[in-house]
N, CA, C and O atoms as CSV, one atom per row, in Angstrom:
chain,resi,resn,atom,element,x,y,z
A,1,UNK,N,N,-40.172,-55.282,-14.869
A,1,UNK,CA,C,-39.572,-54.276,-15.676
A,1,UNK,C,C,-39.515,-52.951,-14.923
A,1,UNK,O,O,-38.520,-52.227,-14.973
A,2,UNK,N,N,-40.620,-52.651,-14.217
A,2,UNK,CA,C,-40.651,-51.415,-13.460
A,2,UNK,C,C,-39.591,-51.434,-12.370
A,2,UNK,O,O,-39.003,-50.399,-12.053
A,3,UNK,N,N,-39.345,-52.609,-11.793
A,3,UNK,CA,C,-38.358,-52.702,-10.719
A,3,UNK,C,C,-36.941,-52.450,-11.246
A,3,UNK,O,O,-36.113,-51.865,-10.549
A,4,UNK,N,N,-36.668,-52.887,-12.463
A,4,UNK,CA,C,-35.339,-52.672,-13.043
A,4,UNK,C,C,-35.119,-51.186,-13.310
A,4,UNK,O,O,-34.057,-50.646,-13.001
A,5,UNK,N,N,-36.127,-50.525,-13.886
A,5,UNK,CA,C,-36.017,-49.087,-14.138
A,5,UNK,C,C,-35.912,-48.304,-12.843
A,5,UNK,O,O,-35.149,-47.343,-12.747
A,6,UNK,N,N,-36.685,-48.724,-11.844
A,6,UNK,CA,C,-36.609,-48.047,-10.547
A,6,UNK,C,C,-35.227,-48.234,-9.928
A,6,UNK,O,O,-34.692,-47.309,-9.318
A,7,UNK,N,N,-34.646,-49.426,-10.081
A,7,UNK,CA,C,-33.317,-49.682,-9.534
A,7,UNK,C,C,-32.261,-48.860,-10.274
A,7,UNK,O,O,-31.360,-48.300,-9.649
A,8,UNK,N,N,-32.368,-48.786,-11.606
A,8,UNK,CA,C,-31.420,-47.981,-12.386
A,8,UNK,C,C,-31.556,-46.497,-12.080
A,8,UNK,O,O,-30.558,-45.782,-11.994
A,9,UNK,N,N,-32.788,-46.036,-11.918
A,9,UNK,CA,C,-33.025,-44.628,-11.597
A,9,UNK,C,C,-32.471,-44.280,-10.235
A,9,UNK,O,O,-31.845,-43.233,-10.071
A,10,UNK,N,N,-32.691,-45.139,-9.255
A,10,UNK,CA,C,-32.166,-44.867,-7.917
A,10,UNK,C,C,-30.640,-44.971,-7.905
A,10,UNK,O,O,-29.980,-44.230,-7.176
A,11,UNK,N,N,-30.074,-45.877,-8.698
A,11,UNK,CA,C,-28.611,-45.993,-8.782
A,11,UNK,C,C,-28.007,-44.753,-9.407
A,11,UNK,O,O,-26.937,-44.303,-8.998
A,12,UNK,N,N,-28.696,-44.195,-10.405
A,12,UNK,CA,C,-28.180,-42.976,-11.035
A,12,UNK,C,C,-28.200,-41.796,-10.061
A,12,UNK,O,O,-27.298,-40.958,-10.080
A,13,UNK,N,N,-29.222,-41.729,-9.214
A,13,UNK,CA,C,-29.277,-40.675,-8.201
A,13,UNK,C,C,-28.173,-40.854,-7.153
A,13,UNK,O,O,-27.612,-39.876,-6.658
A,14,UNK,N,N,-27.876,-42.081,-6.830
A,14,UNK,CA,C,-26.854,-42.341,-5.824
A,14,UNK,C,C,-25.439,-42.171,-6.376
A,14,UNK,O,O,-24.545,-41.756,-5.639
A,15,UNK,N,N,-25.216,-42.478,-7.644
A,15,UNK,CA,C,-23.886,-42.414,-8.230
A,15,UNK,C,C,-23.512,-41.026,-8.759
A,15,UNK,O,O,-22.326,-40.733,-8.912
A,16,UNK,N,N,-24.473,-40.186,-9.035
A,16,UNK,CA,C,-24.175,-38.866,-9.613
A,16,UNK,C,C,-23.332,-37.987,-8.675
A,16,UNK,O,O,-22.422,-37.321,-9.168
A,17,UNK,N,N,-23.576,-37.943,-7.350
A,17,UNK,CA,C,-22.686,-37.138,-6.504
A,17,UNK,C,C,-21.256,-37.675,-6.477
A,17,UNK,O,O,-20.309,-36.898,-6.355
A,18,UNK,N,N,-21.089,-38.993,-6.589
A,18,UNK,CA,C,-19.743,-39.562,-6.576
A,18,UNK,C,C,-18.985,-39.206,-7.855
A,18,UNK,O,O,-17.774,-38.986,-7.822
A,19,UNK,N,N,-19.693,-39.152,-8.970
A,19,UNK,CA,C,-19.049,-38.786,-10.230
A,19,UNK,C,C,-18.622,-37.325,-10.192
A,19,UNK,O,O,-17.529,-36.981,-10.640
A,20,UNK,N,N,-19.491,-36.462,-9.652
A,20,UNK,CA,C,-19.173,-35.042,-9.538
A,20,UNK,C,C,-17.990,-34.834,-8.592
A,20,UNK,O,O,-17.107,-34.026,-8.879
A,21,UNK,N,N,-17.963,-35.550,-7.472
A,21,UNK,CA,C,-16.859,-35.400,-6.524
A,21,UNK,C,C,-15.557,-35.908,-7.128
A,21,UNK,O,O,-14.489,-35.377,-6.826
A,22,UNK,N,N,-15.632,-36.940,-7.986
A,22,UNK,CA,C,-14.423,-37.450,-8.647
A,22,UNK,C,C,-13.879,-36.394,-9.612
A,22,UNK,O,O,-12.663,-36.229,-9.715
A,23,UNK,N,N,-14.749,-35.684,-10.313
A,23,UNK,CA,C,-14.306,-34.656,-11.253
A,23,UNK,C,C,-13.664,-33.489,-10.516
A,23,UNK,O,O,-12.680,-32.921,-10.988
A,24,UNK,N,N,-14.219,-33.126,-9.353
A,24,UNK,CA,C,-13.621,-32.028,-8.598
A,24,UNK,C,C,-12.336,-32.459,-7.910
A,24,UNK,O,O,-11.471,-31.625,-7.644
A,25,UNK,N,N,-12.197,-33.750,-7.618
A,25,UNK,CA,C,-10.968,-34.252,-7.001
A,25,UNK,C,C,-9.820,-34.214,-7.993
A,25,UNK,O,O,-8.664,-34.101,-7.586
A,26,UNK,N,N,-10.109,-34.305,-9.282
A,26,UNK,CA,C,-9.052,-34.237,-10.285
A,26,UNK,C,C,-8.353,-32.881,-10.262
A,26,UNK,O,O,-7.157,-32.802,-10.545
A,27,UNK,N,N,-9.077,-31.815,-9.930
A,27,UNK,CA,C,-8.474,-30.500,-9.848
A,27,UNK,C,C,-7.413,-30.440,-8.750
A,27,UNK,O,O,-6.406,-29.749,-8.901
A,28,UNK,N,N,-7.626,-31.145,-7.664
A,28,UNK,CA,C,-6.695,-31.116,-6.552
A,28,UNK,C,C,-5.466,-31.991,-6.803
A,28,UNK,O,O,-4.457,-31.849,-6.112
A,29,UNK,N,N,-5.541,-32.876,-7.766
A,29,UNK,CA,C,-4.404,-33.735,-8.060
A,29,UNK,C,C,-3.386,-33.065,-8.971
A,29,UNK,O,O,-2.262,-33.548,-9.108
A,30,UNK,N,N,-3.766,-31.972,-9.586
A,30,UNK,CA,C,-2.832,-31.248,-10.445
A,30,UNK,C,C,-1.731,-30.638,-9.579
A,30,UNK,O,O,-1.966,-30.280,-8.425
A,31,UNK,N,N,-0.545,-30.523,-10.137
A,31,UNK,CA,C,0.517,-29.891,-9.343
A,31,UNK,C,C,0.187,-28.416,-9.109
A,31,UNK,O,O,-0.354,-27.749,-9.992
A,32,UNK,N,N,0.507,-27.922,-7.949
A,32,UNK,CA,C,0.159,-26.527,-7.657
A,32,UNK,C,C,0.974,-25.561,-8.512
A,32,UNK,O,O,2.132,-25.819,-8.840
A,33,UNK,N,N,0.353,-24.463,-8.858
A,33,UNK,CA,C,1.016,-23.425,-9.633
A,33,UNK,C,C,1.766,-22.539,-8.646
A,33,UNK,O,O,1.169,-21.965,-7.735
A,34,UNK,N,N,3.062,-22.435,-8.833
A,34,UNK,CA,C,3.893,-21.647,-7.922
A,34,UNK,C,C,4.118,-20.283,-8.552
A,34,UNK,O,O,4.631,-20.175,-9.666
A,35,UNK,N,N,3.732,-19.256,-7.832
A,35,UNK,CA,C,3.960,-17.901,-8.305
A,35,UNK,C,C,5.091,-17.313,-7.487
A,35,UNK,O,O,5.017,-17.225,-6.261
A,36,UNK,N,N,6.137,-16.913,-8.187
A,36,UNK,CA,C,7.287,-16.346,-7.498
A,36,UNK,C,C,7.133,-14.841,-7.408
A,36,UNK,O,O,6.742,-14.183,-8.373
A,37,UNK,N,N,7.440,-14.313,-6.259
A,37,UNK,CA,C,7.423,-12.872,-6.068
A,37,UNK,C,C,8.857,-12.387,-6.052
A,37,UNK,O,O,9.695,-12.894,-5.308
A,38,UNK,N,N,9.117,-11.418,-6.868
A,38,UNK,CA,C,10.445,-10.834,-6.921
A,38,UNK,C,C,10.373,-9.497,-6.201
A,38,UNK,O,O,9.614,-8.607,-6.583
A,39,UNK,N,N,11.168,-9.376,-5.167
A,39,UNK,CA,C,11.189,-8.139,-4.391
A,39,UNK,C,C,12.505,-7.427,-4.686
A,39,UNK,O,O,13.587,-7.968,-4.459
A,40,UNK,N,N,12.391,-6.226,-5.189
A,40,UNK,CA,C,13.568,-5.434,-5.517
A,40,UNK,C,C,13.729,-4.384,-4.428
A,40,UNK,O,O,12.839,-3.569,-4.186
A,41,UNK,N,N,14.877,-4.425,-3.786
A,41,UNK,CA,C,15.137,-3.437,-2.745
A,41,UNK,C,C,15.857,-2.253,-3.376
A,41,UNK,O,O,16.878,-2.405,-4.046
A,42,UNK,N,N,15.310,-1.103,-3.150
A,42,UNK,CA,C,15.911,0.105,-3.692
A,42,UNK,C,C,16.587,0.867,-2.568
A,42,UNK,O,O,16.020,1.071,-1.494
A,43,UNK,N,N,17.784,1.271,-2.839
A,43,UNK,CA,C,18.525,2.049,-1.866
A,43,UNK,C,C,18.579,3.492,-2.352
A,43,UNK,O,O,18.893,3.763,-3.511
A,44,UNK,N,N,18.276,4.386,-1.469
A,44,UNK,CA,C,18.339,5.795,-1.792
A,44,UNK,C,C,19.663,6.330,-1.262
A,44,UNK,O,O,19.926,6.318,-0.060
A,45,UNK,N,N,20.470,6.790,-2.174
A,45,UNK,CA,C,21.750,7.354,-1.779
A,45,UNK,C,C,21.593,8.862,-1.761
A,45,UNK,O,O,21.325,9.486,-2.788
A,46,UNK,N,N,21.758,9.425,-0.614
A,46,UNK,CA,C,21.595,10.869,-0.484
A,46,UNK,C,C,22.967,11.534,-0.562
A,46,UNK,O,O,23.884,11.178,0.178
A,47,UNK,N,N,23.092,12.488,-1.451
A,47,UNK,CA,C,24.381,13.166,-1.530
A,47,UNK,C,C,24.611,14.025,-0.289
A,47,UNK,O,O,23.671,14.558,0.300
A,48,UNK,N,N,25.846,14.144,0.085
A,48,UNK,CA,C,26.131,14.944,1.269
A,48,UNK,C,C,26.307,16.411,0.927
A,48,UNK,O,O,26.581,17.233,1.801
A,49,UNK,N,N,26.147,16.738,-0.349
A,49,UNK,CA,C,26.233,18.145,-0.741
A,49,UNK,C,C,24.887,18.811,-0.536
A,49,UNK,O,O,23.843,18.245,-0.860
A,50,UNK,N,N,24.923,19.999,-0.003
A,50,UNK,CA,C,23.694,20.773,0.197
A,50,UNK,C,C,23.917,22.188,-0.298
A,50,UNK,O,O,25.034,22.705,-0.295
A,51,UNK,N,N,22.847,22.786,-0.714
A,51,UNK,CA,C,22.921,24.161,-1.189
A,51,UNK,C,C,23.293,25.070,-0.016
A,51,UNK,O,O,22.692,25.000,1.056
A,52,UNK,N,N,24.275,25.907,-0.235
A,52,UNK,CA,C,24.737,26.807,0.822
A,52,UNK,C,C,25.911,26.252,1.608
A,52,UNK,O,O,26.457,26.940,2.471
A,53,UNK,N,N,26.309,25.014,1.323
A,53,UNK,CA,C,27.443,24.384,2.009
A,53,UNK,C,C,28.738,24.999,1.496
A,53,UNK,O,O,28.897,25.208,0.293
A,54,UNK,N,N,29.662,25.286,2.403
A,54,UNK,CA,C,30.943,25.853,2.009
A,54,UNK,C,C,31.941,24.716,1.813
A,54,UNK,O,O,32.207,23.934,2.725
A,55,UNK,N,N,32.479,24.647,0.613
A,55,UNK,CA,C,33.433,23.605,0.270
A,55,UNK,C,C,34.826,24.085,0.670
A,55,UNK,O,O,35.262,25.153,0.243
A,56,UNK,N,N,35.525,23.296,1.491
A,56,UNK,CA,C,36.860,23.718,1.914
A,56,UNK,C,C,37.896,23.354,0.850
A,56,UNK,O,O,37.570,22.702,-0.142
A,57,UNK,N,N,39.126,23.770,1.058
A,57,UNK,CA,C,40.182,23.622,0.042
A,57,UNK,C,C,40.533,22.159,-0.205
A,57,UNK,O,O,40.825,21.784,-1.340
A,58,UNK,N,N,40.510,21.327,0.832
A,58,UNK,CA,C,40.857,19.922,0.625
A,58,UNK,C,C,39.795,19.203,-0.210
A,58,UNK,O,O,40.126,18.301,-0.980
A,59,UNK,N,N,38.537,19.586,-0.069
A,59,UNK,CA,C,37.484,19.001,-0.895
A,59,UNK,C,C,37.562,19.511,-2.328
A,59,UNK,O,O,37.254,18.776,-3.266
A,60,UNK,N,N,37.967,20.754,-2.503
A,60,UNK,CA,C,38.055,21.318,-3.846
A,60,UNK,C,C,39.132,20.628,-4.676
A,60,UNK,O,O,39.033,20.595,-5.902
A,61,UNK,N,N,40.145,20.083,-4.039
A,61,UNK,CA,C,41.206,19.389,-4.770
A,61,UNK,C,C,40.700,18.107,-5.430
A,61,UNK,O,O,41.233,17.680,-6.454
A,62,UNK,N,N,39.684,17.503,-4.848
A,62,UNK,CA,C,39.135,16.267,-5.413
A,62,UNK,C,C,38.229,16.527,-6.607
A,62,UNK,O,O,37.951,15.609,-7.378
A,63,UNK,N,N,37.772,17.742,-6.771
A,63,UNK,CA,C,36.840,18.065,-7.849
A,63,UNK,C,C,37.587,18.201,-9.163
A,63,UNK,O,O,38.779,18.506,-9.204
A,64,UNK,N,N,36.847,17.963,-10.232
A,64,UNK,CA,C,37.392,18.250,-11.559
A,64,UNK,C,C,36.528,19.335,-12.190
A,64,UNK,O,O,35.299,19.293,-12.125
A,65,UNK,N,N,37.194,20.300,-12.796
A,65,UNK,CA,C,36.472,21.401,-13.427
A,65,UNK,C,C,35.758,20.929,-14.680
A,65,UNK,O,O,36.250,20.071,-15.412
A,66,UNK,N,N,34.596,21.504,-14.909
A,66,UNK,CA,C,33.820,21.194,-16.116
A,66,UNK,C,C,33.906,22.418,-17.017
A,66,UNK,O,O,33.207,23.410,-16.809
A,67,UNK,N,N,34.771,22.333,-18.018
A,67,UNK,CA,C,34.933,23.458,-18.936
A,67,UNK,C,C,33.903,23.434,-20.053
A,67,UNK,O,O,33.443,24.486,-20.497
A,68,UNK,N,N,33.540,22.248,-20.508
A,68,UNK,CA,C,32.545,22.129,-21.580
A,68,UNK,C,C,31.176,21.785,-20.980
A,68,UNK,O,O,30.682,20.670,-21.143
A,69,UNK,N,N,30.587,22.732,-20.300
A,69,UNK,CA,C,29.317,22.513,-19.597
A,69,UNK,C,C,28.173,22.238,-20.554
A,69,UNK,O,O,27.194,21.600,-20.166
A,70,UNK,N,N,28.267,22.702,-21.798
A,70,UNK,CA,C,27.184,22.441,-22.760
A,70,UNK,C,C,27.114,20.958,-23.124
A,70,UNK,O,O,26.044,20.439,-23.441
A,71,UNK,N,N,28.244,20.294,-23.076
A,71,UNK,CA,C,28.269,18.856,-23.368
A,71,UNK,C,C,27.436,18.078,-22.361
A,71,UNK,O,O,26.815,17.073,-22.708
A,72,UNK,N,N,27.423,18.535,-21.129
A,72,UNK,CA,C,26.649,17.887,-20.070
A,72,UNK,C,C,25.282,18.537,-19.867
A,72,UNK,O,O,24.580,18.249,-18.897
A,73,UNK,N,N,24.921,19.413,-20.790
A,73,UNK,CA,C,23.625,20.119,-20.772
A,73,UNK,C,C,23.433,20.935,-19.500
A,73,UNK,O,O,22.364,20.934,-18.890
A,74,UNK,N,N,24.479,21.617,-19.128
A,74,UNK,CA,C,24.421,22.504,-17.966
A,74,UNK,C,C,24.300,23.935,-18.463
A,74,UNK,O,O,24.770,24.272,-19.549
A,75,UNK,N,N,23.666,24.766,-17.659
A,75,UNK,CA,C,23.532,26.177,-17.999
A,75,UNK,C,C,24.893,26.857,-17.853
A,75,UNK,O,O,25.709,26.429,-17.037
A,76,UNK,N,N,25.145,27.903,-18.628
A,76,UNK,CA,C,26.422,28.597,-18.460
A,76,UNK,C,C,26.507,29.195,-17.057
A,76,UNK,O,O,25.533,29.763,-16.563
A,77,UNK,N,N,27.663,29.068,-16.419
A,77,UNK,CA,C,27.774,29.586,-15.049
A,77,UNK,C,C,27.804,31.116,-15.044
A,77,UNK,O,O,28.396,31.728,-15.933
A,78,UNK,N,N,27.172,31.732,-14.051
A,78,UNK,CA,C,27.241,33.187,-13.963
A,78,UNK,C,C,28.667,33.639,-13.628
A,78,UNK,O,O,29.521,32.825,-13.276
A,79,UNK,N,N,28.902,34.918,-13.741
A,79,UNK,CA,C,30.229,35.452,-13.453
A,79,UNK,C,C,30.573,35.204,-11.978
A,79,UNK,O,O,29.780,35.505,-11.086
A,80,UNK,N,N,31.743,34.660,-11.745
A,80,UNK,CA,C,32.184,34.390,-10.382
A,80,UNK,C,C,31.863,32.980,-9.908
A,80,UNK,O,O,32.149,32.629,-8.763
A,81,UNK,N,N,31.273,32.174,-10.778
A,81,UNK,CA,C,30.929,30.788,-10.437
A,81,UNK,C,C,31.558,29.848,-11.460
A,81,UNK,O,O,31.952,30.274,-12.546
A,82,UNK,N,N,31.649,28.568,-11.108
A,82,UNK,CA,C,32.150,27.567,-12.026
A,82,UNK,C,C,31.486,26.233,-11.724
A,82,UNK,O,O,31.081,25.960,-10.594
A,83,UNK,N,N,31.383,25.413,-12.760
A,83,UNK,CA,C,30.853,24.063,-12.601
A,83,UNK,C,C,32.002,23.127,-12.269
A,83,UNK,O,O,33.056,23.176,-12.903
A,84,UNK,N,N,31.794,22.274,-11.272
A,84,UNK,CA,C,32.760,21.227,-10.937
A,84,UNK,C,C,32.016,19.914,-10.823
A,84,UNK,O,O,30.809,19.872,-10.581
A,85,UNK,N,N,32.781,18.830,-11.006
A,85,UNK,CA,C,32.179,17.500,-10.883
A,85,UNK,C,C,32.739,16.837,-9.642
A,85,UNK,O,O,33.952,16.713,-9.475
A,86,UNK,N,N,31.830,16.412,-8.772
A,86,UNK,CA,C,32.189,15.693,-7.553
A,86,UNK,C,C,31.433,14.380,-7.572
A,86,UNK,O,O,30.208,14.363,-7.446
A,87,UNK,N,N,32.152,13.283,-7.728
A,87,UNK,CA,C,31.562,11.949,-7.871
A,87,UNK,C,C,30.609,11.963,-9.064
A,87,UNK,O,O,31.057,12.137,-10.197
A,88,UNK,N,N,29.308,11.784,-8.840
A,88,UNK,CA,C,28.332,11.844,-9.927
A,88,UNK,C,C,27.467,13.083,-9.834
A,88,UNK,O,O,26.359,13.106,-10.371
A,89,UNK,N,N,27.942,14.090,-9.177
A,89,UNK,CA,C,27.189,15.332,-9.013
A,89,UNK,C,C,27.917,16.473,-9.707
A,89,UNK,O,O,29.146,16.526,-9.739
A,90,UNK,N,N,27.137,17.369,-10.253
A,90,UNK,CA,C,27.685,18.603,-10.798
A,90,UNK,C,C,27.304,19.722,-9.837
A,90,UNK,O,O,26.129,19.923,-9.531
A,91,UNK,N,N,28.306,20.438,-9.373
A,91,UNK,CA,C,28.080,21.502,-8.406
A,91,UNK,C,C,28.444,22.834,-9.035
A,91,UNK,O,O,29.469,22.959,-9.706
A,92,UNK,N,N,27.607,23.813,-8.816
A,92,UNK,CA,C,27.908,25.179,-9.221
A,92,UNK,C,C,28.387,25.897,-7.964
A,92,UNK,O,O,27.600,26.204,-7.068
A,93,UNK,N,N,29.700,26.158,-7.916
A,93,UNK,CA,C,30.243,26.755,-6.695
A,93,UNK,C,C,30.828,28.121,-7.014
A,93,UNK,O,O,31.222,28.411,-8.144
A,94,UNK,N,N,30.869,28.937,-5.991
A,94,UNK,CA,C,31.464,30.261,-6.100
A,94,UNK,C,C,32.979,30.109,-6.132
A,94,UNK,O,O,33.545,29.297,-5.401
A,95,UNK,N,N,33.631,30.897,-6.985
A,95,UNK,CA,C,35.075,30.789,-7.130
A,95,UNK,C,C,35.781,31.318,-5.884
A,95,UNK,O,O,36.766,30.729,-5.439
A,96,UNK,N,N,35.303,32.400,-5.328
A,96,UNK,CA,C,36.008,33.031,-4.213
A,96,UNK,C,C,35.681,32.397,-2.865
A,96,UNK,O,O,36.587,32.127,-2.077
A,97,UNK,N,N,34.402,32.157,-2.587
A,97,UNK,CA,C,34.036,31.666,-1.255
A,97,UNK,C,C,33.873,30.152,-1.182
A,97,UNK,O,O,33.992,29.578,-0.099
A,98,UNK,N,N,33.606,29.497,-2.299
A,98,UNK,CA,C,33.425,28.044,-2.307
A,98,UNK,C,C,32.061,27.598,-1.834
A,98,UNK,O,O,31.909,26.447,-1.424
A,99,UNK,N,N,31.064,28.461,-1.873
A,99,UNK,CA,C,29.705,28.111,-1.454
A,99,UNK,C,C,28.957,27.502,-2.633
A,99,UNK,O,O,29.016,28.014,-3.751
A,100,UNK,N,N,28.258,26.407,-2.374
A,100,UNK,CA,C,27.500,25.719,-3.416
A,100,UNK,C,C,26.184,26.457,-3.635
A,100,UNK,O,O,25.429,26.701,-2.694
A,101,UNK,N,N,25.921,26.811,-4.896
A,101,UNK,CA,C,24.663,27.493,-5.189
A,101,UNK,C,C,23.686,26.608,-5.951
A,101,UNK,O,O,22.487,26.888,-5.965
A,102,UNK,N,N,24.181,25.530,-6.593
A,102,UNK,CA,C,23.282,24.647,-7.323
A,102,UNK,C,C,23.904,23.249,-7.375
A,102,UNK,O,O,25.124,23.094,-7.434
A,103,UNK,N,N,23.028,22.233,-7.350
A,103,UNK,CA,C,23.473,20.834,-7.394
A,103,UNK,C,C,22.652,20.106,-8.456
A,103,UNK,O,O,21.426,20.207,-8.480
A,104,UNK,N,N,23.330,19.379,-9.325
A,104,UNK,CA,C,22.650,18.526,-10.292
A,104,UNK,C,C,23.207,17.123,-10.100
A,104,UNK,O,O,24.408,16.893,-10.241
A,105,UNK,N,N,22.320,16.194,-9.777
A,105,UNK,CA,C,22.727,14.818,-9.518
A,105,UNK,C,C,22.521,13.997,-10.785
A,105,UNK,O,O,21.474,14.084,-11.427
A,106,UNK,N,N,23.526,13.200,-11.138
A,106,UNK,CA,C,23.472,12.335,-12.300
A,106,UNK,C,C,23.325,10.919,-11.809
A,106,UNK,O,O,23.982,10.528,-10.845
A,107,UNK,N,N,22.467,10.134,-12.456
A,107,UNK,CA,C,22.284,8.741,-12.057
A,107,UNK,C,C,23.113,7.841,-12.897
A,107,UNK,O,O,23.091,6.625,-12.708
């Protein structure tokens, strides 16, 4: 009787690492979890307008005057200046010299 218990006890010691390794092997059989990385590239578009730049007559023809500046939440232009829209930018330019004094970029 003692020999049977000793054999069962020794078998349990020998089989326990195999059972544990089988349980850990099940984790490796699962399909791998794929994590996708989404990379968003942002482009910075720099306007070519700069404060103090003199706008020539051919460029002024492309602009559209902004008469209702309050609609676009712009400050009233000082005397001798006017708001114009160039692409997506609002420029405050001098009427006589064409020098840009302020730039507001719209996205």
